DSSP file (Angstrom, degrees, kcal/mol; ACC not computed):
  #  RESIDUE AA STRUCTURE BP1 BP2  ACC     N-H-->O    O-->H-N    N-H-->O    O-->H-N    TCO  KAPPA ALPHA  PHI   PSI    X-CA   Y-CA   Z-CA
    1    1 A M     >        0   0    0      0, 0.0     4,-2.8     0, 0.0     5,-0.2   0.000 360.0 360.0 360.0 -40.3   17.7   -9.9   71.0
    2    2 A E  H  >  +     0   0    0      1,-0.2     4,-2.5     2,-0.2     5,-0.2   0.902 360.0  50.6 -60.4 -39.8   20.1  -12.7   70.1
    3    3 A Q  H  > S+     0   0    0      2,-0.2     4,-2.6     1,-0.2    -1,-0.2   0.925 111.7  47.7 -60.5 -47.6   20.9  -13.3   73.8
    4    4 A F  H  > S+     0   0    0      1,-0.2     4,-1.8     2,-0.2    -2,-0.2   0.914 112.8  48.8 -60.8 -44.0   17.1  -13.4   74.6
    5    5 A F  H  <>S+     0   0    0     -4,-2.8     5,-2.3     1,-0.2     4,-0.4   0.900 113.2  47.1 -62.9 -43.5   16.6  -15.9   71.7
    6    6 A N  H ><5S+     0   0    0     -4,-2.5     3,-0.8    -5,-0.2    -2,-0.2   0.905 112.2  48.8 -66.9 -42.2   19.5  -18.1   72.8
    7    7 A L  H 3<5S+     0   0    0     -4,-2.6    -1,-0.2     1,-0.2    -2,-0.2   0.841 119.4  39.4 -65.0 -34.0   18.4  -18.1   76.5
    8    8 A N  T 3<5S-     0   0    0     -4,-1.8    -1,-0.2    -5,-0.2    -2,-0.2   0.289 106.5-123.0-103.1   9.2   14.8  -19.0   75.5
    9    9 A N  T < 5 -     0   0    0     -3,-0.8     2,-0.3    -4,-0.4    -3,-0.2   0.858  41.8-175.6  51.4  42.0   15.7  -21.5   72.6
   10   10 A V      < -     0   0    0     -5,-2.3    -1,-0.2    -6,-0.2     2,-0.1  -0.520  22.8-122.2 -73.3 132.1   13.7  -19.5   70.1
   11   11 A K    >>  -     0   0    0     -2,-0.3     3,-1.9     1,-0.1     4,-0.8  -0.424  17.3-118.5 -70.5 145.9   13.5  -21.0   66.7
   12   12 A N  H >> S+     0   0    0      1,-0.3     3,-0.6     2,-0.2     4,-0.6   0.838 114.4  60.7 -51.6 -35.1   14.7  -19.1   63.7
   13   13 A T  H 34 S+     0   0    0      1,-0.2    -1,-0.3     2,-0.1     4,-0.3   0.684 109.2  43.0 -70.0 -15.8   11.2  -19.2   62.2
   14   14 A Q  H <> S+     0   0    0     -3,-1.9     4,-2.1     2,-0.1    -1,-0.2   0.565  90.8  85.5-103.9 -11.8    9.8  -17.3   65.3
   15   15 A K  H <X S+     0   0    0     -4,-0.8     4,-2.9    -3,-0.6     5,-0.2   0.911  89.0  48.1 -64.0 -46.9   12.6  -14.6   65.7
   16   16 A V  H  X S+     0   0    0     -4,-0.6     4,-2.4     1,-0.2    -1,-0.2   0.919 111.8  50.0 -61.9 -43.7   11.2  -12.0   63.2
   17   17 A C  H  > S+     0   0    0     -4,-0.3     4,-0.7     1,-0.2    -1,-0.2   0.918 113.8  44.9 -64.1 -40.8    7.7  -12.2   64.6
   18   18 A I  H >< S+     0   0    0     -4,-2.1     3,-1.0     1,-0.2     4,-0.4   0.925 112.0  52.0 -67.0 -45.0    9.0  -11.8   68.2
   19   19 A A  H >< S+     0   0    0     -4,-2.9     3,-1.9     1,-0.3    -2,-0.2   0.876 102.1  60.0 -61.4 -38.2   11.4   -8.9   67.3
   20   20 A T  H >< S+     0   0    0     -4,-2.4     3,-1.2     1,-0.3    -1,-0.3   0.747  91.4  69.7 -66.4 -19.6    8.6   -6.9   65.5
   21   21 A L  T << S+     0   0    0     -3,-1.0    -1,-0.3    -4,-0.7    -2,-0.2   0.747 100.9  47.3 -62.6 -24.1    6.7   -6.8   68.8
   22   22 A Y  T <  S+     0   0    0     -3,-1.9    -1,-0.3    -4,-0.4     2,-0.2   0.289  85.3 117.5-107.7  11.1    9.3   -4.5   70.1
   23   23 A L    <   -     0   0    0     -3,-1.2    -3,-0.0    -4,-0.2     5,-0.0  -0.544  66.8-119.3 -74.2 141.0    9.5   -2.1   67.2
   24   24 A E     >  -     0   0    0     -2,-0.2     4,-2.3     1,-0.1     3,-0.3  -0.359  37.0-100.1 -69.6 159.9    8.6    1.5   67.7
   25   25 A P  H  > S+     0   0    0      0, 0.0     4,-1.7     0, 0.0     5,-0.1   0.883 124.6  47.9 -55.3 -42.3    5.7    2.7   65.5
   26   26 A N  H  > S+     0   0    0      1,-0.2     4,-1.5     2,-0.2     5,-0.1   0.857 112.5  50.7 -67.4 -33.0    7.9    4.3   62.9
   27   27 A Q  H  > S+     0   0    0     -3,-0.3     4,-2.2     2,-0.2    -1,-0.2   0.848 106.7  54.3 -67.4 -34.5   10.1    1.2   62.8
   28   28 A F  H  X S+     0   0    0     -4,-2.3     4,-2.8     2,-0.2    -2,-0.2   0.862 104.5  53.4 -67.2 -35.5    7.0   -0.9   62.3
   29   29 A V  H  X S+     0   0    0     -4,-1.7     4,-2.1    -5,-0.2    -1,-0.2   0.909 108.9  50.2 -63.9 -40.5    6.1    1.2   59.3
   30   30 A W  H  X S+     0   0    0     -4,-1.5     4,-2.5     2,-0.2    -2,-0.2   0.908 109.8  51.3 -61.3 -42.9    9.5    0.5   57.9
   31   31 A Y  H  X S+     0   0    0     -4,-2.2     4,-2.5     2,-0.2    -2,-0.2   0.909 107.4  52.1 -59.6 -44.5    8.9   -3.2   58.6
   32   32 A Q  H  X S+     0   0    0     -4,-2.8     4,-1.4     1,-0.2    -1,-0.2   0.916 109.4  49.5 -58.7 -44.8    5.7   -3.1   56.8
   33   33 A W  H  X S+     0   0    0     -4,-2.1     4,-0.9     1,-0.2     3,-0.3   0.908 109.3  53.0 -59.5 -42.7    7.5   -1.5   53.8
   34   34 A L  H >X S+     0   0    0     -4,-2.5     4,-1.3     1,-0.2     3,-0.9   0.915 107.2  51.5 -59.9 -43.3   10.1   -4.3   54.0
   35   35 A C  H 3< S+     0   0    0     -4,-2.5    -1,-0.2     1,-0.2    -2,-0.2   0.779 106.8  54.0 -65.3 -28.5    7.4   -6.9   53.9
   36   36 A S  H 3< S+     0   0    0     -4,-1.4    -1,-0.2    -3,-0.3    -2,-0.2   0.673 115.3  40.0 -77.2 -17.1    5.9   -5.3   50.8
   37   37 A H  H << S+     0   0    0     -3,-0.9     2,-0.4    -4,-0.9    -2,-0.2   0.543 112.0  57.3-111.2  -9.9    9.2   -5.4   49.0
   38   38 A K     <  -     0   0    0     -4,-1.3     3,-0.1    -5,-0.1    -1,-0.1  -0.976  62.0-153.6-122.5 135.2   10.5   -8.9   50.1
   39   39 A Q  S    S+     0   0    0     -2,-0.4     2,-0.4     1,-0.2    -1,-0.1   0.893  87.5  27.5 -72.8 -38.4    8.7  -12.2   49.5
   40   40 A I        -     0   0    0      2,-0.0     2,-0.6     5,-0.0    -1,-0.2  -0.989  64.7-161.7-127.4 129.5   10.3  -13.9   52.5
   41   41 A I        +     0   0    0     -2,-0.4   -25,-0.1    -3,-0.1     2,-0.1  -0.869  18.8 177.1-113.5  95.8   11.6  -12.2   55.6
   42   42 A T     >  -     0   0    0     -2,-0.6     4,-2.7     1,-0.1     5,-0.2  -0.370  45.7-103.7 -85.2 171.2   14.0  -14.5   57.4
   43   43 A W  H  > S+     0   0    0      2,-0.2     4,-2.5     1,-0.2     5,-0.2   0.909 123.6  52.0 -64.3 -39.5   15.9  -13.5   60.5
   44   44 A A  H  > S+     0   0    0      2,-0.2     4,-2.3     1,-0.2    -1,-0.2   0.927 112.9  43.7 -63.3 -45.0   19.1  -13.1   58.5
   45   45 A I  H  > S+     0   0    0      2,-0.2     4,-2.8     1,-0.2     5,-0.2   0.922 112.8  52.1 -65.0 -43.5   17.3  -10.8   56.0
   46   46 A F  H  X S+     0   0    0     -4,-2.7     4,-2.8     1,-0.2    -2,-0.2   0.922 112.5  45.7 -55.1 -49.7   15.5   -8.9   58.8
   47   47 A M  H  X S+     0   0    0     -4,-2.5     4,-2.5     2,-0.2     5,-0.2   0.900 113.3  49.0 -64.4 -43.1   18.9   -8.3   60.6
   48   48 A E  H  X S+     0   0    0     -4,-2.3     4,-2.6    -5,-0.2    -2,-0.2   0.947 115.0  43.6 -63.4 -50.0   20.7   -7.3   57.4
   49   49 A E  H  X S+     0   0    0     -4,-2.8     4,-2.9     2,-0.2     5,-0.2   0.915 114.3  51.1 -62.8 -43.2   17.9   -4.8   56.3
   50   50 A L  H  X S+     0   0    0     -4,-2.8     4,-2.6    -5,-0.2     5,-0.3   0.906 111.8  46.1 -60.8 -44.1   17.6   -3.4   59.8
   51   51 A T  H  X S+     0   0    0     -4,-2.5     4,-2.2     2,-0.2    -2,-0.2   0.927 114.3  48.8 -62.4 -46.0   21.3   -2.8   60.1
   52   52 A T  H  < S+     0   0    0     -4,-2.6    -2,-0.2    -5,-0.2    -1,-0.2   0.911 117.6  40.5 -61.8 -43.1   21.4   -1.2   56.7
   53   53 A H  H  < S+     0   0    0     -4,-2.9    -2,-0.2    -5,-0.2    -1,-0.2   0.888 128.1  26.0 -75.9 -39.3   18.5    1.0   57.3
   54   54 A Y  H  < S+     0   0    0     -4,-2.6     9,-2.9    -5,-0.2    -3,-0.2   0.628  88.3 109.3-102.5 -16.5   19.2    2.1   61.0
   55   55 A E  E  <  -A   62   0A   0     -4,-2.2     2,-0.9    -5,-0.3     7,-0.2  -0.419  52.0-154.5 -72.7 134.6   23.0    1.8   61.5
   56   56 A D  E >>> -A   61   0A   0      5,-3.9     4,-1.5     1,-0.2     5,-1.5  -0.835  13.6-176.6-104.0  91.0   24.8    5.1   61.8
   57   57 A T  T 345S+     0   0    0     -2,-0.9    -1,-0.2     1,-0.2     5,-0.1   0.747  77.1  62.7 -68.0 -22.1   28.2    3.9   60.6
   58   58 A K  T 345S+     0   0    0      1,-0.2    -1,-0.2    -3,-0.1    -2,-0.0   0.925 120.5  23.9 -63.8 -44.8   29.8    7.3   61.2
   59   59 A N  T <45S-     0   0    0     -3,-0.6    -2,-0.2     2,-0.1    -1,-0.2   0.431 103.2-124.9-101.0  -0.7   29.1    7.0   65.0
   60   60 A N  T  <5S+     0   0    0     -4,-1.5     2,-0.2     1,-0.2    -3,-0.2   0.892  74.4 107.8  58.5  42.0   28.9    3.2   65.1
   61   61 A T  E   <S-A   56   0A   0     -5,-1.5    -5,-3.9    -7,-0.1     2,-0.4  -0.804  70.3-105.4-135.7 177.0   25.4    3.4   66.7
   62   62 A F  E     -A   55   0A   0     -2,-0.2     2,-0.3    -7,-0.2    -7,-0.2  -0.898  28.1-133.8-112.2 142.5   21.8    2.7   65.6
   63   63 A L        -     0   0    0     -9,-2.9   -10,-0.0    -2,-0.4     0, 0.0  -0.697   4.5-154.5 -91.7 143.2   19.3    5.4   64.9
   64   64 A A              0   0    0     -2,-0.3    -1,-0.1     1,-0.1   -37,-0.1   0.664 360.0 360.0 -85.9 -18.2   15.8    5.3   66.3
   65   65 A N              0   0    0    -11,-0.1    -1,-0.1   -39,-0.1    -2,-0.0   0.536 360.0 360.0  46.2 360.0   14.4    7.5   63.4
């Protein structure tokens, strides 16, 4: 995503909105939960929460849940 954003000069304020378009249905449910628990979802917060929730640190991969 970062490469796409850089190539297309996407503003930080638009990154979360664009990224959520590519979430799987169960991931979108997680995103809705995140929105209900955080007042502001910046790109930095989104990436931190996404990594925390989906990263499989044992295998160094991301889970699709």
